[in-house]
N, C-alpha and C positions, 0 to 999 in steps of 0.2 A: 424639561428645558434643555436646550443645547448647551454643552459645556466646551469651552475652548480646549484645544488639543494640549496646550502646555499645562493646563490644570488637570486634564483627564489623565495624562501620562506623566505626572509628577512622580519621581522615584519614591518608593515606599520602603526600601531597604538600602543598605550601603552597597550591595551588589548591583543595584539598579542605577547607581550614579555613574555616568559615563565620563571617562577621561580623567578621573581624579583618584587613581589607584593609590598613590602615596598617602593621600589624606584619609581615605576610607579604611585602608588597611591598618593605619596607626590607631584610628579610633576604635576599630573592632578589637585590636589587641589590648587596648586599655580597658575596654568593657569586659573582655574575657578574664583579664588579670585583676580587675577591680581597682586599678590605679588611675582613677579618674581625677582630673583637675577640678577646681571649683569655678574656673572662668576660662572660656575659650574665645578666641578672636579669629573669625574667618574673613579673609581678605581675598580680593580678586575682582576681575571685571564682571559686568552684568551677565546674568544667565548662565553662570558656570556651576551652579549647584550649592551656593552658600546657604540660602534659607532652607532649601530642601534637606541638606545635610544636618542643619540645626534641628529641624523637626524630627528627623530620623533619630538623632542623638537623644532628643527629649523623650521619644517613645522607647528607645533602647534602655535608658536608665530606669524607666518605670515599668518595663514589660514584665509580665508574670512568668513568661516562658521564652526567654531569648534563645536563639539558635546561632551559634558561632558569632556572637556579637551583633546579630541582626534582630530587630523586633519581630515578634510573631504576627503582628497585625490582626490577631484574632481575639486577644483577651480584652477585658473591659477597659483597661487603661489605654491600650492602643486605639481602640475604636473611639473612645471619647476624645482623645487627642486629635485624631483624624477629623472628627466631626466638629472640633473647635468648642466643645462643651465642657472641657476639663478646666475648672477654675484655678487649678494649680500650675498650669502651663499657659503662660501669657506671651503673646507676640505683640511687641510694642514698636510702633513706627516713630523713630526719633525725629523724623522730619516734621511731624505735626505735634510731637510731645517733647519739645527740646528745651523747655524752661526748667528752672531750678525747682519750681513748685511740683512739677510732674515727677521729678526724680525724688523729691522728698516724700511724696505719697508712695512711690514705689518702695523706698527704703523703709518706710513705716510698716507697709504690708508684708515685706519680705521676712520679717522676724517670726511670723506665725508659721506653725508647722502645717504641712499639706493635709488636706482633708480627704482626698480621693486617691492619691498616688503616693509613692515613696518619696519623691523629690519634687520640690517646687522649682520650676525652670522659668527663667526670664529670657526670652529671645528679643534682643534689641536690634532691629534692622536699621541700616544707615546710621550707625552710631556716631559717625563724624559730624552729623548735623546738630549734636548737642552743644549748648553754649559752654563757655569756660566755667561758669558757676555751676552748671549742671554736672559737668565732669567732676568738679571738686566735691559736689554732694554725693556722687556715686563712688568716689575713690575709696572711702573708708570701708564701705560694706563689701566692695570687691576684694579689698585686701584681706579682711577677716570676716568672711560670711559664715552664717550658721551651717551646721552639717547637712541640713536638709535643702540647702539652696545651691542652685547651679545657674551661672550666667553664661549666655552664648551671645556674643556680639558679632555683628556682620557689617562690613563696610566695603565700599568700592574705592575709597580715597584714604589710604592708610596714613599718608603724611599729615592729615588733619587730626589724627588721634594723638592726644598728649602722650609723652613718653612715660608718665607716671601710670597711665592705664596699660600701655603696652608691656611694661615690666611685670605686671601682675596677672597677665593672661598667657595661656599657651596659644601661640599664633600658628595658624595653618593657611598657607597660600594656595589658592585655587588657580590653576593655570588655565589658559585659553584652551578650549577643546579643539582638537585637530579636525580638519575638514573631512578626513576619512571616517572618524568616529561619528561626526554629526550626520554625514551621508548615510552611514549604516543605521543609525537610530531613526532617521527619517524614513528609510525603506521599511523598517520594522513597523513604525506607526502607520505608514501608508497601507501596509498589508493588513494590519488589524482593522483599519477603517475602510477597506475595500477601495482604496484610491490607486488608480493605475499611474504609478510614478515612474517615469523614465530615469535611467541612470544618469544621463546628462543633466536632467532637471534637478536631480538630487544633489549633484556636484555644484550646480549653480546656486541652489538654496544654501548649501553648506558654506560656500564662499561668501555669500551675502550675509550670513549669520555672524561673521567676524568673530568666531570663537565662542559664541553664546548659543547654548542649546535652546533656550527659550525663544530667542529671535528666530532660529531655524524652524521651530514648530509653529510659531505665529505666521511666518511667511508661507509655510506649507498649508496652514489653515486658510489663509487668504486666497492663495492660488487655487486650492481645491474647490473652494466655494464659488469662485468666479469662472471656472472653466469646467466644462463637461467633457467626458472622454479621457483619453490618455493625456497626462500632464507632461509635456515636453519642455525642453529648454526655451524654445521660441515662445511657447505660451506663458512661461514664467516671465520672460522679458516683457511680453505684451501686457500681462496682468499688472506687473509692478511699474510699468512705464519707464523702463531703463533701456539703455542701448544693449544690443546683443553682441555676441562674439564676432559674427560676420561683419556687422556694421563698424565695430571698433577696429577690426583688422583692415577693412577696406579704407577707412579713414586714415589709418597710419600708413598704408601703402601710398595713398595720394600725397601725404606729407613727405614721404620718402622721395617721390617723383617730383616734388615741388609743383604739383598740379593744383593750383589754388582753385580753379574752376570746379574740378571734380570734388575736392574736399568740401567746398561750400555747398555744392549740390547734395552731397551726402548729409551734411548737417541740416540743410533745409528739409530734406526728406524725413529725417528723424524728428525734426521739430513738428512737421505736419502730422506725423503719426502719434504725437502726444508724448514723445520722450522728454524726460526732464533734462535740462541742460546741465545742471549740477551733477546728476548721476552719470551723464555721458562723459563729462570731463573727468569725473572720478574713475570711470572705466579706462579712459585714456591715460590717466596718471598711473593706474595699476599696470597697464601694458608697458608704459615707458619704464617703470620700475623693474619689470621683468626683463626688459631688454638690457638695462644697466647691469642687473645681476648676472645675466647670461654672458655678457661681454667680460665681466670681471672674473667670474668663475664658471667657465663653460661646462664643466662636468658636475661639480658640487652644487651649482646654482639651479640645476633642474629640479631638485627636491624643494627649493624655496620659491618656485613659481606660484603665482596667485591663481592660475587657472583661468584667467580672463581670455586667453587664446590658447590654441593647441601648441604643443611643443615644436612641431615642424614649422608652424607659422611664426612663432617667436624666434626660432633659430634663423629663418630666412630674413626676417626684418632686422635682426641684430647685426647681420652682415652689411646692411645698407646704411647704417648710421655710425658716426664716431662717438666717442665718449663725451667730447665737448658738446656735440649737438644734443645728445640725450639730456645732459645736465641743463643746458639752456631750455630745452622743451619742458623739463620737469619744473624748473623755476617759473616759467611762463604760465604753465597750467596751475601751479599752486597759487601764484599771485592772483590769477583770475578767480579761482575758487574762494580765496580769502576776501575778495572784493564783492562777492555776491551779496553779502549781508547789507551793504549800503548801495547796491546797484539799482538803477531805475529800469534797466532793460537787460536781463540776463542773456537774451538771445543776441543782442548787439555786442555784449562783452565776449560771448563765446565766439562769435564770428570774427571779432578782432583778434582773439587769441589764435584761432586757426589760421588767420591771415599772417600773423607774425611767425607761426610755426612753419608755414609753407615758404615764406619769403623773409628769412632773418635779416636780409640786407636792408629792410625797411626800418629797422631799429638800430641806431648807431650807439649802442651802449657796449661796455666791455664784454658782457656775457655773449651778446650777439656776434661781436667780432671774433671772440674766442671760438664760438661754434663754427663760423665760416672757415677760420684758419685750421681748426681741427679736422674739418671735412677735407680740406686740401691736403693736409699732411697724410690723412688716411688714404686718399687716392694716390698720392705719390708713393706711399709705402707699398700699396698693392700693385703699382705699375699701371694704373688706369689713367694717369694724367701725364704720360710721357709723350711729347710731341715728336713726330718723325723728323729726321735730320733734313731730308729733302723729299718733297712730294712732287712727282711729275704731274704736269698739267694733263688732265684727262682729255681724251679725244671724244667729242660728242658723237653720238650715233648718227645724228642728222643735223646739219648746220644750215640755217637759212641763208640765202645770198644777202650780202650787205647792201644797204640802201645806197644808190648812186648819189655822189655829191654833185651839187650844182656849181659848175666852175665859174659861171657868170655872176653868181650871187655875191653881193658885197661882203666884206669881212664883218664879223660880229663885233660890237663894242666890247671894250675890256670888261665892263661890269657884267656882261652876259656870257662870259667864257664858262663859268661854272654851270653845269646842266641843271635844269629844273628837276624836282623830284619826279621819279617815274610813277606813272599811273598804271595800276594793275588792271588787266582786262579779265581777271578771274571772277567767277560767280561768288556770291556771298557765302562765306563759310568755307571756301575751298582751302585756303591756307591753314585754317584751324584744323580741319580734318586731315589734311596732308601731314602737318607737323606732328599730330598725335600718332598717325600710323608710322611715320619715320622713327619717332621716339621709341615705339614698342620694339622695333627691330635692332636698334643700336644699344650700345652699352655706354655708361658714363666714361669720360666726361662729354663725349661727342653728343650723346642724347640730350644733354642739357642745353645745347645750342639751339635745338629745335623746339623750344617752348612756345606754345601758342599764345604769346603775350605781346603787347606792343613794344616792350623794351627788351625783347629777346635778342641775342647776338646775331641771329639769322632771320631775315624776313624774305618772303617769296614774292616776286613781282612777275606776273605772267604777261608776256608780250606775244600775242599770236600763239604759235606752237613752241615757243621757247620760254622756259621758266628760269629766271635769273635769281640766284640766291645772293641777296645783298647782305654782306657780312660787315660786322661792326669794326673790324680791324684786320691787319694782315695775318695775325696768328689764327684767327677764325677761318680766314680763307685757306690757309695752309692745312688746317684740320679738316675742313669740309670738302676740299678739292680732290680728295682721294677717289679713284675710279669706282670703288665699291659703293661709296656713299652717293655719288652722282647717279650711278646706274639704279640704285635703290630708289632715289627720289624720282627719277624718270619713269620707272615702272609704276610707282604708286600714283604719280600724277596722270599717267596715261590711263590707268584703271579708273580714276575718278572722273576724268573729262571725256573718256571715250574716243580720244584721238591721240596720235603719237606726239609725245612731248619730249623735247630735249632740254637738258639742264646744264647750266653753267654757273660759276661762282665769281663774284666781283667784290672788291673792297670799296665801300662807300666813302672812305676817307681819302682815297687817292684822287689827286687833282687831274682831271682829264686834260688832254692836250688839244688845242684848236688846230686842226689840220690845215685850214685855210691860212691862218696867220703864219704857221710854220713854213708853208710853201712860199709865201710872199717873202719871208726872211731869207730863204735859200736863194731865190731868184735875185734878190738884191745883192747877195754876196757874190754870185757868179758875175753879175754885171760890173761890179766894182772890185774885182780881184786884184787890180793893179795898185790899189791903195794898201800899203803895207803898214805904215805907222804914221801917226800924227803927233807932232811934238808941239807943246805949248811953251812958249817962252814967257 
């Protein structure tokens, strides 16, 4: 029958335990010197080797031929403990045996001398699940146990263990296993099992294991059984249904560009491929955390990166965000993840989260305002938000002749002086494609004016062979009217439409002057130039 990898490759000696050198070396020294305690407490996160070390210690104290503090795994005592047939070594799950009656039965049986081995060993896993009365029943025998008795307690929540128990045990803290150690162990197991494991896939599995070797082996077992051939990082992402490095990096780049359309398209693609929305936001949170660390500690922070993206990609993205923006993004993602437990549609919540990340101006809370101000301060500090003192008006390459005025036409009524909104003659999607191409060639803050959205500062209106850039205010006109920007827009528009296009910029807030009314006013002044002053008595 097939055996899971985490069971098949469970450590059999202290030397096999990965990433816990401080704990295993101390236990080996105590075994060699004979200075063993009567009660041990192993604490730490899941999958770090607590139960495995407890079983190794139980074998080592009863081994007939120990070597350097390690059990031989060959004698009758070691084989019976490994097989689970030794009646004197008991492993008890405190989660299902947490009553005071269970502890009383254990206490009554513990006084009897062992029948098969030298020491009777009780391994109580998840000891924090015991009730208060059960802890009180266990307290006396842990304080003064018989010479043949050894207690090994294991827990993942140390704060739930009473102080009276802690003071009677030797406590060993198991640290989270590093990603490098987990990846190396996975490569060894993959070699033994004839699994073609790529280095990038091993790093991805090690990161997803979150410091637990058992989790890493379980993920390797799952991916190896679901994928034939070489196990790569992309296959790991596809098998586990989570976002990949490229998808997460591309999504963050779209957020940096405030390109809501592209970000939502990437999210929709990942959703169609079966990616879990919670896992995708978790990947995004890890990447935001890496960006914050790299901005805070550019050199020392490299060693603390989670590995969700390459170092070069993280460094490039870190330059495109401010600290305030990253904090706002982290808070937004964390709030969305926390609300998933009571959410009716995770996809809708994720889309709203991405929309808020791309357009923080949609949310008028202090954190959003701080993010926008922080971005402006960062641009001013870098010199990318400095407006030119005076920008000469560009000369268009080709200017269409003005339309002749009808001299005989009657003057327009006053209410019709303001011109009607210009109607663009451009084909569908022309301005969206043109704005995206212009944005790719420009740098912030000018690139932000050409966002392909209805409320962008610059909107393009095509009139024949002339493209008019209608700007939101005079400042935008001044920034956009530079010759290099107009020439770039003309070249891109010419390439898209297949005919020569000229480009000009205009301020939509400026009130146009009615030439006919002005001419009539001047003629009236010339005809009555003899009237100098009128006095009213």
